[in-house]
N, C-alpha and C positions, 0 to 999 in steps of 0.2 A: 185128366187137369181137374182136380182138386183145388177146389178155392177160388177159383178162377168162373165161376160159368153166372154167376149175381157180383158178379165183381162191376164196380163200368171203368169206361177207361181211364175216369182219370183217377180210382182210387189201383189201375193195374196200372200206372204209368208210374206213379207213388211205391207202388210195391217195388218193381222195380229199379228207382235208383235206391232204395231201400237195397235189397242183393246186391247191387255197383260195388254199392258204400262195404258194407259187409266182407262181401269179397277182396278188399280194399285194405281194410283190415285185419281179414288171414292171410294176403300177404305182406307184409308191414312185419304181421304177428314169426310170419314165418320166422326169419331175421333174431329174433332173440328166442325163440323155443328151442328146446332143447329137444335133441333127436328121436330121443322117444317118441313124443310128438309130431313126428313128424305125418305119421300114416293115418292116426287119428284126421289132421288141419288135412289133409288133401283130399279126407271123403266126405270133410264137409264143405271145404272149399265143390268139390264131386256137385255136391246135394246140392248148392248154392247158386253152379253151374246152372243145374237140368234144369230148376226152379225160375233161375236165366231166359231159359231158354219157353220155356213156357209159355211165362206171359209174354213174349213177342210173337209165337204163334199165336192164341189168346186175339188181341191185339190188333196185330193182323191181320186173321179172320176177320173181326171184327169192320175192319177197316177200307 
């Protein structure tokens, strides 16, 4: 879990909110992206979801 060890809980919560907004933006962009861009977007969304999972696990571990 890179980038979580030295972060405070407040920083992690802020990052989680930012990641959620990025995921929502990716979904909104899917509606206007050309089909050739969807594979890259899917990979990016998967990375964002994975990071969100890491953050949530770290927050749970610290509580």
